[in-house]
C-alpha positions as CSV (number, residue, x, y, z in Angstrom):
1,M,0.0,0.0,0.0
2,T,1.4,3.3,-1.1
3,T,0.7,6.5,0.9
4,T,0.7,9.8,-0.9
5,T,1.6,13.3,0.2
6,H,1.2,16.8,-1.2
7,E,2.9,20.1,-0.9
8,Y,0.5,23.1,-0.9
9,F,1.7,26.6,-0.2
10,S,-0.7,29.3,-1.3
11,G,0.7,32.2,-3.2
12,E,-0.5,34.5,-0.4
13,F,1.5,32.6,2.2
14,L,4.6,32.5,0.0
15,K,4.4,36.3,-0.5
16,Q,4.0,36.9,3.3
17,I,7.2,35.0,4.0
18,A,9.1,36.5,1.1
19,E,8.1,40.0,2.2
20,E,9.0,39.4,5.9
21,N,12.5,38.2,4.9
22,G,13.1,41.0,2.4
23,Y,13.2,38.7,-0.6
24,L,10.8,41.0,-2.5
25,E,12.8,44.2,-2.1
26,G,13.4,45.7,-5.5
27,V,11.1,43.1,-7.1
28,E,8.4,44.8,-9.3
29,L,6.0,41.9,-9.5
30,S,5.0,41.7,-5.9
31,N,1.3,42.4,-6.8
32,A,0.8,38.9,-8.1
33,A,-2.6,37.2,-7.6
34,S,-2.6,34.4,-5.1
35,E,-4.6,32.0,-7.1
36,S,-6.6,32.6,-10.3
37,K,-9.9,31.1,-9.0
38,E,-11.8,33.8,-10.9
39,L,-10.5,32.5,-14.2
40,A,-13.4,30.3,-15.1
41,A,-12.9,27.8,-18.0
42,G,-13.9,29.3,-21.3
43,D,-13.5,32.9,-20.1
44,V,-9.8,33.0,-19.2
45,N,-8.8,35.3,-22.2
46,G,-11.1,38.2,-21.3
47,R,-10.6,38.0,-17.6
48,W,-6.9,38.0,-17.9
49,K,-6.9,41.0,-20.2
50,D,-9.3,42.9,-18.0
51,G,-7.3,42.2,-14.9
52,S,-4.0,43.2,-16.5
53,E,-5.5,46.5,-17.8
54,R,-6.7,47.3,-14.3
55,G,-3.3,46.6,-12.9
56,S,-4.7,44.1,-10.4
57,S,-2.0,41.6,-11.1
58,T,0.9,40.8,-13.4
59,V,1.6,37.3,-12.2
60,R,-0.9,34.5,-11.4
61,F,-0.7,31.1,-9.9
62,E,-2.6,28.9,-12.3
63,W,-4.2,25.6,-11.5
64,R,-4.4,24.6,-15.2
65,P,-1.2,26.2,-16.4
66,V,-0.6,24.2,-19.6
67,R,-4.1,24.8,-21.0
68,D,-4.4,28.3,-19.8
69,V,-1.0,29.5,-21.1
70,A,-1.9,28.1,-24.5
71,E,-5.2,29.8,-24.6
72,T,-4.1,33.2,-23.3
73,E,-0.6,33.5,-24.7
74,R,0.9,33.6,-21.3
75,R,4.1,31.9,-20.4
76,S,5.0,29.7,-17.5
77,I,8.0,30.9,-15.4
78,G,8.0,28.5,-12.5
79,S,6.3,25.6,-11.0
80,Y,5.2,25.2,-7.4
81,C,2.9,23.2,-5.1
82,K,3.0,19.5,-5.9
83,R,-0.4,17.9,-6.0
84,D,-1.0,14.2,-5.9
85,R,-2.0,12.1,-8.9
86,V,-3.1,8.6,-8.0
87,L,-4.3,5.5,-9.8
88,F,-6.8,3.7,-7.7
89,V,-8.2,0.2,-7.5
90,S,-10.7,-1.3,-5.1
91,T,-9.2,-2.9,-2.0
92,S,-11.0,-6.1,-3.1
93,S,-9.0,-6.1,-6.4
94,D,-6.2,-8.5,-7.1
95,I,-4.3,-5.7,-8.7
96,G,-1.3,-4.8,-6.6
97,S,0.7,-2.5,-8.9
98,A,0.3,-0.4,-12.0
99,E,2.1,-3.0,-14.1
100,E,-0.6,-5.5,-13.3
101,L,-3.1,-3.4,-15.2
102,H,-2.1,-5.1,-18.5
103,G,-5.2,-6.1,-20.2
104,R,-7.5,-4.4,-17.7
105,S,-9.7,-1.3,-17.8
106,I,-9.1,2.2,-16.5
107,G,-11.7,5.0,-15.9
108,S,-10.2,8.4,-16.7
109,D,-11.2,11.9,-17.5
110,D,-8.5,12.1,-20.2
111,G,-8.7,15.2,-22.2
112,T,-8.9,17.5,-19.2
113,V,-5.7,16.4,-17.4
114,P,-3.2,19.3,-17.7
115,F,0.2,17.7,-17.3
116,H,-0.1,14.0,-18.1
117,S,-2.4,12.0,-20.3
118,T,-3.4,8.5,-19.3
119,A,-1.1,7.2,-22.1
120,E,1.8,9.0,-20.4
121,L,0.8,7.6,-17.0
122,L,0.8,4.1,-18.4
123,E,4.1,4.6,-20.2
124,R,5.7,5.6,-17.0
125,S,4.4,2.4,-15.4
126,G,5.9,0.3,-18.2
127,L,2.7,-0.3,-20.0
128,D,1.8,0.4,-23.6
129,E,-1.4,2.4,-24.1
130,T,-2.9,-0.4,-26.3
131,A,-2.4,-2.9,-23.4
132,V,-5.1,-1.2,-21.3
133,D,-8.7,-0.5,-22.1
134,T,-9.2,3.2,-21.2
135,E,-12.8,4.3,-20.6
136,R,-13.6,8.0,-20.4
137,I,-15.6,8.7,-17.3
138,E,-15.9,12.4,-16.9
139,T,-16.7,13.1,-13.2
140,I,-14.9,11.9,-10.1
141,E,-18.2,10.7,-8.6
142,E,-18.9,8.5,-11.6
143,R,-15.3,7.1,-11.6
144,L,-15.4,6.3,-7.9
145,K,-18.7,4.5,-8.3
146,A,-17.3,2.7,-11.3
147,V,-14.3,1.2,-9.5
148,K,-16.4,0.4,-6.4
149,T,-19.0,-1.5,-8.5
150,G,-16.3,-3.2,-10.6
151,S,-17.3,-1.8,-13.9
152,V,-13.7,-0.7,-14.4
153,D,-10.6,-2.2,-12.8
154,A,-8.9,1.1,-11.9
155,I,-9.5,4.9,-12.1
156,V,-7.3,7.9,-12.6
157,V,-7.9,10.6,-9.9
158,R,-6.3,14.0,-9.5
159,E,-6.2,16.2,-6.4
160,P,-8.1,17.5,-4.6
161,Y,-9.9,14.3,-4.9
162,A,-6.8,12.1,-4.2
163,T,-7.8,12.7,-0.6
164,L,-10.6,10.3,-1.1
165,G,-8.3,7.5,-2.0
166,R,-5.7,8.3,0.5
167,Y,-8.1,8.2,3.4
168,D,-10.7,5.8,2.1
169,A,-10.4,2.3,3.5
170,E,-12.1,0.9,0.4
171,L,-9.4,2.1,-2.0
172,D,-5.7,1.4,-2.3
173,A,-3.2,3.8,-4.0
174,V,-1.1,1.7,-6.3
175,W,0.5,4.4,-8.4
176,T,1.4,8.0,-7.6
177,D,2.8,11.0,-9.4
178,S,2.6,14.8,-8.9
179,R,1.5,17.8,-10.8
180,R,2.3,21.3,-10.1
181,V,0.8,24.7,-10.0
182,A,2.6,27.0,-12.4
183,L,3.5,30.7,-12.0
184,V,2.5,32.4,-15.2
185,V,3.0,36.0,-16.5
186,S,1.8,38.1,-19.4
187,P,4.1,38.0,-22.4
188,A,4.6,41.7,-21.9
189,V,6.5,41.1,-18.6
190,E,10.3,41.1,-19.1
191,S,12.1,37.9,-18.3
192,E,14.4,39.6,-15.8
193,R,11.5,40.9,-13.8
194,A,9.7,37.6,-13.9
195,N,12.7,35.7,-12.8
196,A,13.4,38.0,-9.9
197,F,9.9,37.4,-8.6
198,R,10.3,33.6,-9.1
199,T,13.6,33.7,-7.2
200,A,12.0,35.5,-4.3
201,L,9.2,32.9,-4.0
202,N,11.8,30.1,-4.3
203,R,13.7,31.6,-1.4
204,A,10.4,31.8,0.6
205,I,9.8,28.1,-0.1
206,K,13.2,27.1,1.1
207,E,12.7,29.2,4.3
208,I,9.4,27.3,5.0
209,E,10.9,23.9,4.2
210,D,13.9,24.5,6.5
211,D,11.6,25.2,9.5
212,R,8.2,23.6,8.9
213,D,7.3,23.5,12.6
214,R,7.7,27.2,12.9
215,Y,5.4,27.9,9.9
216,R,2.8,25.2,10.4
217,E,0.6,27.1,12.8
218,R,0.8,30.3,10.7
219,Y,-0.3,28.3,7.7
220,V,-3.2,26.7,9.6
221,D,-4.2,30.3,10.6
222,L,-4.2,31.2,6.9
223,L,-6.5,28.3,6.2
224,E,-8.8,29.1,9.1
225,D,-9.2,32.6,7.8
226,S,-10.7,31.1,4.6
227,V,-13.6,29.5,6.5
228,P,-16.1,32.3,5.7
229,G,-15.7,31.3,2.0
230,G,-16.7,27.7,2.9
231,D,-13.4,26.1,2.0
232,F,-12.8,24.4,5.3
233,E,-16.1,24.4,7.1
234,G,-16.1,21.8,9.8
235,V,-12.3,21.4,10.0
236,D,-10.9,21.1,13.6
237,F,-8.2,23.7,13.3
238,D,-6.9,23.2,16.8
239,R,-6.3,19.6,16.1
240,L,-4.6,20.6,12.8
241,R,-2.2,22.7,14.7
242,D,-1.3,19.9,17.1
243,D,-1.5,16.8,14.9
244,I,-1.0,17.5,11.3
245,E,2.4,17.7,9.6
246,L,2.7,20.7,7.3
247,R,2.4,19.8,3.6
248,T,1.4,16.2,4.4
249,H,-2.1,16.1,5.6
250,L,-3.5,19.6,5.3
251,P,-6.8,20.0,3.4
252,I,-6.3,21.2,-0.2
253,R,-8.0,24.2,-1.7
254,G,-9.1,23.5,-5.3
255,P,-9.2,26.0,-8.1
256,D,-12.9,26.9,-7.6
257,T,-15.5,27.4,-4.9
258,T,-17.9,24.7,-6.1
259,R,-15.8,21.6,-5.7
260,L,-17.2,18.7,-3.7
261,G,-16.5,18.3,0.0
262,P,-14.7,14.9,0.1
263,T,-15.8,13.9,3.6
264,E,-19.5,14.8,3.0
265,W,-19.5,13.0,-0.3
266,M,-17.9,9.9,1.1
267,A,-20.4,9.7,3.9
268,G,-23.3,10.3,1.5
269,E,-22.1,7.5,-0.8
270,G,-21.5,5.1,2.0
271,Y,-17.7,5.1,1.9
272,V,-17.6,6.1,5.6
273,E,-20.3,6.2,8.3
274,D,-21.9,9.7,8.6
275,G,-20.0,11.7,11.2
276,E,-17.2,9.2,11.5
277,G,-13.6,10.4,11.3
278,I,-11.6,9.2,8.2
279,A,-8.6,7.1,8.8
280,T,-5.4,7.9,7.0
281,L,-3.1,5.2,5.7
282,S,-0.2,6.2,8.0
283,E,-1.3,8.7,10.6
284,G,-4.4,7.1,12.1
285,R,-7.2,9.7,11.7
286,T,-7.8,13.0,10.1
287,P,-9.4,15.9,11.9
288,Y,-12.4,16.2,9.5
Protein backbone atom coordinates (compact mmCIF):
# COMPACT_ATOMS: atom_id res chain seq x y z
CA MET A 1 0.00 0.00 0.00
CA THR A 2 1.43 3.35 -1.06
CA THR A 3 0.72 6.51 0.88
CA THR A 4 0.68 9.82 -0.94
CA THR A 5 1.61 13.30 0.19
CA HIS A 6 1.22 16.76 -1.22
CA GLU A 7 2.87 20.12 -0.87
CA TYR A 8 0.54 23.08 -0.90
CA PHE A 9 1.65 26.60 -0.19
CA SER A 10 -0.73 29.29 -1.31
CA GLY A 11 0.70 32.24 -3.18
CA GLU A 12 -0.47 34.50 -0.39
CA PHE A 13 1.49 32.57 2.20
CA LEU A 14 4.62 32.51 0.05
CA LYS A 15 4.43 36.26 -0.48
CA GLN A 16 4.03 36.88 3.25
CA ILE A 17 7.22 34.96 4.01
CA ALA A 18 9.08 36.53 1.09
CA GLU A 19 8.14 40.02 2.22
CA GLU A 20 9.05 39.39 5.85
CA ASN A 21 12.51 38.22 4.88
CA GLY A 22 13.13 41.03 2.40
CA TYR A 23 13.16 38.71 -0.60
CA LEU A 24 10.81 41.01 -2.53
CA GLU A 25 12.84 44.18 -2.07
CA GLY A 26 13.39 45.70 -5.49
CA VAL A 27 11.10 43.13 -7.12
CA GLU A 28 8.44 44.78 -9.26
CA LEU A 29 5.96 41.93 -9.54
CA SER A 30 4.96 41.70 -5.89
CA ASN A 31 1.32 42.39 -6.79
CA ALA A 32 0.78 38.87 -8.11
CA ALA A 33 -2.60 37.24 -7.62
CA SER A 34 -2.56 34.44 -5.05
CA GLU A 35 -4.64 32.04 -7.12
CA SER A 36 -6.64 32.62 -10.26
CA LYS A 37 -9.88 31.15 -8.97
CA GLU A 38 -11.81 33.82 -10.85
CA LEU A 39 -10.52 32.54 -14.18
CA ALA A 40 -13.38 30.27 -15.14
CA ALA A 41 -12.88 27.79 -17.96
CA GLY A 42 -13.89 29.30 -21.27
CA ASP A 43 -13.48 32.86 -20.07
CA VAL A 44 -9.80 33.03 -19.25
CA ASN A 45 -8.84 35.26 -22.18
CA GLY A 46 -11.14 38.16 -21.35
CA ARG A 47 -10.65 38.04 -17.60
CA TRP A 48 -6.88 37.96 -17.89
CA LYS A 49 -6.95 40.96 -20.22
CA ASP A 50 -9.31 42.92 -17.97
CA GLY A 51 -7.28 42.19 -14.87
CA SER A 52 -4.03 43.21 -16.51
CA GLU A 53 -5.48 46.48 -17.78
CA ARG A 54 -6.72 47.34 -14.29
CA GLY A 55 -3.28 46.62 -12.94
CA SER A 56 -4.66 44.15 -10.42
CA SER A 57 -2.00 41.57 -11.12
CA THR A 58 0.85 40.83 -13.45
CA VAL A 59 1.55 37.31 -12.22
CA ARG A 60 -0.88 34.54 -11.41
CA PHE A 61 -0.70 31.09 -9.87
CA GLU A 62 -2.56 28.86 -12.31
CA TRP A 63 -4.20 25.56 -11.51
CA ARG A 64 -4.40 24.63 -15.19
CA PRO A 65 -1.20 26.23 -16.45
CA VAL A 66 -0.59 24.22 -19.60
CA ARG A 67 -4.06 24.76 -20.99
CA ASP A 68 -4.42 28.34 -19.80
CA VAL A 69 -1.04 29.46 -21.06
CA ALA A 70 -1.87 28.06 -24.47
CA GLU A 71 -5.25 29.81 -24.56
CA THR A 72 -4.14 33.18 -23.28
CA GLU A 73 -0.62 33.52 -24.70
CA ARG A 74 0.88 33.65 -21.25
CA ARG A 75 4.10 31.89 -20.39
CA SER A 76 5.03 29.72 -17.46
CA ILE A 77 8.01 30.94 -15.45
CA GLY A 78 7.99 28.55 -12.51
CA SER A 79 6.33 25.55 -10.98
CA TYR A 80 5.15 25.18 -7.39
CA CYS A 81 2.90 23.19 -5.10
CA LYS A 82 3.05 19.49 -5.88
CA ARG A 83 -0.37 17.94 -5.99
CA ASP A 84 -0.98 14.23 -5.89
CA ARG A 85 -2.01 12.15 -8.86
CA VAL A 86 -3.11 8.64 -8.04
CA LEU A 87 -4.27 5.51 -9.81
CA PHE A 88 -6.81 3.68 -7.66
CA VAL A 89 -8.19 0.16 -7.47
CA SER A 90 -10.74 -1.29 -5.09
CA THR A 91 -9.22 -2.93 -2.02
CA SER A 92 -10.95 -6.13 -3.06
CA SER A 93 -9.04 -6.08 -6.35
CA ASP A 94 -6.25 -8.54 -7.11
CA ILE A 95 -4.26 -5.73 -8.74
CA GLY A 96 -1.25 -4.79 -6.62
CA SER A 97 0.70 -2.50 -8.93
CA ALA A 98 0.27 -0.41 -12.04
CA GLU A 99 2.14 -3.01 -14.08
CA GLU A 100 -0.63 -5.51 -13.30
CA LEU A 101 -3.15 -3.40 -15.21
CA HIS A 102 -2.07 -5.08 -18.45
CA GLY A 103 -5.24 -6.13 -20.24
CA ARG A 104 -7.47 -4.41 -17.65
CA SER A 105 -9.70 -1.30 -17.79
CA ILE A 106 -9.11 2.22 -16.46
CA GLY A 107 -11.69 4.97 -15.94
CA SER A 108 -10.22 8.37 -16.75
CA ASP A 109 -11.18 11.94 -17.53
CA ASP A 110 -8.49 12.09 -20.19
CA GLY A 111 -8.68 15.25 -22.23
CA THR A 112 -8.93 17.50 -19.17
CA VAL A 113 -5.73 16.42 -17.41
CA PRO A 114 -3.23 19.27 -17.72
CA PHE A 115 0.16 17.67 -17.32
CA HIS A 116 -0.05 13.96 -18.05
CA SER A 117 -2.39 12.02 -20.30
CA THR A 118 -3.42 8.53 -19.31
CA ALA A 119 -1.14 7.25 -22.06
CA GLU A 120 1.83 8.97 -20.40
CA LEU A 121 0.79 7.58 -17.03
CA LEU A 122 0.79 4.07 -18.42
CA GLU A 123 4.08 4.55 -20.20
CA ARG A 124 5.74 5.64 -16.97
CA SER A 125 4.44 2.44 -15.42
CA GLY A 126 5.94 0.27 -18.16
CA LEU A 127 2.69 -0.29 -20.05
CA ASP A 128 1.77 0.38 -23.64
CA GLU A 129 -1.44 2.35 -24.12
CA THR A 130 -2.87 -0.41 -26.28
CA ALA A 131 -2.41 -2.91 -23.43
CA VAL A 132 -5.08 -1.19 -21.32
CA ASP A 133 -8.72 -0.46 -22.08
CA THR A 134 -9.20 3.22 -21.22
CA GLU A 135 -12.79 4.31 -20.64
CA ARG A 136 -13.61 7.99 -20.41
CA ILE A 137 -15.60 8.71 -17.25
CA GLU A 138 -15.95 12.45 -16.88
CA THR A 139 -16.75 13.07 -13.22
CA ILE A 140 -14.95 11.92 -10.08
CA GLU A 141 -18.23 10.72 -8.61
CA GLU A 142 -18.87 8.46 -11.59
CA ARG A 143 -15.30 7.14 -11.55
CA LEU A 144 -15.35 6.27 -7.85
CA LYS A 145 -18.69 4.50 -8.28
CA ALA A 146 -17.33 2.65 -11.31
CA VAL A 147 -14.32 1.23 -9.47
CA LYS A 148 -16.43 0.42 -6.42
CA THR A 149 -18.98 -1.52 -8.46
CA GLY A 150 -16.33 -3.20 -10.57
CA SER A 151 -17.35 -1.77 -13.94
CA VAL A 152 -13.70 -0.70 -14.36
CA ASP A 153 -10.60 -2.19 -12.76
CA ALA A 154 -8.93 1.12 -11.89
CA ILE A 155 -9.50 4.87 -12.07
CA VAL A 156 -7.28 7.91 -12.55
CA VAL A 157 -7.85 10.56 -9.88
CA ARG A 158 -6.34 14.00 -9.47
CA GLU A 159 -6.17 16.23 -6.41
CA PRO A 160 -8.07 17.54 -4.60
CA TYR A 161 -9.93 14.26 -4.95
CA ALA A 162 -6.84 12.13 -4.23
CA THR A 163 -7.77 12.74 -0.60
CA LEU A 164 -10.63 10.33 -1.14
CA GLY A 165 -8.32 7.50 -2.02
CA ARG A 166 -5.66 8.35 0.53
CA TYR A 167 -8.12 8.24 3.42
CA ASP A 168 -10.72 5.82 2.07
CA ALA A 169 -10.38 2.31 3.54
CA GLU A 170 -12.06 0.86 0.44
CA LEU A 171 -9.41 2.07 -2.02
CA ASP A 172 -5.70 1.41 -2.35
CA ALA A 173 -3.25 3.80 -3.98
CA VAL A 174 -1.09 1.74 -6.30
CA TRP A 175 0.55 4.44 -8.36
CA THR A 176 1.45 8.05 -7.61
CA ASP A 177 2.79 11.04 -9.44
CA SER A 178 2.62 14.78 -8.86
CA ARG A 179 1.48 17.76 -10.81
CA ARG A 180 2.34 21.34 -10.05
CA VAL A 181 0.79 24.75 -10.04
CA ALA A 182 2.64 27.03 -12.41
CA LEU A 183 3.54 30.67 -12.03
CA VAL A 184 2.55 32.43 -15.22
CA VAL A 185 2.98 35.96 -16.51
CA SER A 186 1.79 38.08 -19.36
CA PRO A 187 4.10 37.98 -22.41
CA ALA A 188 4.62 41.71 -21.88
CA VAL A 189 6.55 41.12 -18.65
CA GLU A 190 10.30 41.12 -19.14
CA SER A 191 12.08 37.87 -18.30
CA GLU A 192 14.40 39.61 -15.84
CA ARG A 193 11.48 40.92 -13.78
CA ALA A 194 9.66 37.60 -13.89
CA ASN A 195 12.75 35.68 -12.82
CA ALA A 196 13.36 38.05 -9.92
CA PHE A 197 9.87 37.36 -8.61
CA ARG A 198 10.26 33.61 -9.07
CA THR A 199 13.57 33.69 -7.23
CA ALA A 200 11.97 35.53 -4.31
CA LEU A 201 9.24 32.89 -4.00
CA ASN A 202 11.76 30.07 -4.27
CA ARG A 203 13.69 31.58 -1.37
CA ALA A 204 10.45 31.76 0.62
CA ILE A 205 9.75 28.09 -0.11
CA LYS A 206 13.21 27.15 1.14
CA GLU A 207 12.65 29.21 4.29
CA ILE A 208 9.42 27.32 5.00
CA GLU A 209 10.87 23.91 4.21
CA ASP A 210 13.86 24.51 6.49
CA ASP A 211 11.61 25.20 9.48
CA ARG A 212 8.23 23.57 8.94
CA ASP A 213 7.31 23.48 12.63
CA ARG A 214 7.71 27.23 12.90
CA TYR A 215 5.45 27.93 9.94
CA ARG A 216 2.84 25.22 10.41
CA GLU A 217 0.63 27.13 12.83
CA ARG A 218 0.80 30.26 10.71
CA TYR A 219 -0.28 28.30 7.69
CA VAL A 220 -3.19 26.74 9.55
CA ASP A 221 -4.20 30.25 10.62
CA LEU A 222 -4.24 31.22 6.95
CA LEU A 223 -6.50 28.27 6.17
CA GLU A 224 -8.80 29.10 9.06
CA ASP A 225 -9.20 32.64 7.76
CA SER A 226 -10.67 31.09 4.62
CA VAL A 227 -13.58 29.49 6.48
CA PRO A 228 -16.07 32.30 5.67
CA GLY A 229 -15.70 31.27 2.03
CA GLY A 230 -16.70 27.72 2.88
CA ASP A 231 -13.37 26.14 1.99
CA PHE A 232 -12.76 24.44 5.33
CA GLU A 233 -16.11 24.39 7.06
CA GLY A 234 -16.12 21.76 9.79
CA VAL A 235 -12.35 21.36 10.03
CA ASP A 236 -10.94 21.14 13.57
CA PHE A 237 -8.16 23.71 13.29
CA ASP A 238 -6.90 23.23 16.84
CA ARG A 239 -6.27 19.59 16.05
CA LEU A 240 -4.63 20.57 12.78
CA ARG A 241 -2.15 22.70 14.70
CA ASP A 242 -1.35 19.85 17.08
CA ASP A 243 -1.49 16.76 14.94
CA ILE A 244 -0.99 17.51 11.25
CA GLU A 245 2.39 17.73 9.61
CA LEU A 246 2.71 20.70 7.32
CA ARG A 247 2.36 19.76 3.64
CA THR A 248 1.42 16.16 4.36
CA HIS A 249 -2.14 16.07 5.61
CA LEU A 250 -3.54 19.58 5.31
CA PRO A 251 -6.76 20.00 3.36
CA ILE A 252 -6.29 21.24 -0.17
CA ARG A 253 -8.04 24.20 -1.70
CA GLY A 254 -9.11 23.53 -5.25
CA PRO A 255 -9.23 26.01 -8.13
CA ASP A 256 -12.88 26.91 -7.62
CA THR A 257 -15.48 27.36 -4.89
CA THR A 258 -17.92 24.72 -6.10
CA ARG A 259 -15.81 21.59 -5.69
CA LEU A 260 -17.16 18.68 -3.74
CA GLY A 261 -16.47 18.32 -0.02
CA PRO A 262 -14.74 14.92 0.08
CA THR A 263 -15.81 13.91 3.58
CA GLU A 264 -19.46 14.77 3.02
CA TRP A 265 -19.53 12.99 -0.32
CA MET A 266 -17.85 9.88 1.06
CA ALA A 267 -20.38 9.69 3.88
CA GLY A 268 -23.27 10.27 1.49
CA GLU A 269 -22.09 7.49 -0.79
CA GLY A 270 -21.49 5.06 2.04
CA TYR A 271 -17.70 5.12 1.94
CA VAL A 272 -17.65 6.07 5.61
CA GLU A 273 -20.28 6.25 8.33
CA ASP A 274 -21.86 9.67 8.63
CA GLY A 275 -19.99 11.72 11.23
CA GLU A 276 -17.17 9.21 11.46
CA GLY A 277 -13.56 10.35 11.28
CA ILE A 278 -11.62 9.18 8.24
CA ALA A 279 -8.56 7.06 8.85
CA THR A 280 -5.38 7.89 6.98
CA LEU A 281 -3.09 5.17 5.71
CA SER A 282 -0.22 6.21 7.96
CA GLU A 283 -1.32 8.65 10.64
CA GLY A 284 -4.44 7.12 12.13
CA ARG A 285 -7.19 9.69 11.68
CA THR A 286 -7.75 13.05 10.06
CA PRO A 287 -9.44 15.93 11.90
CA TYR A 288 -12.37 16.22 9.49
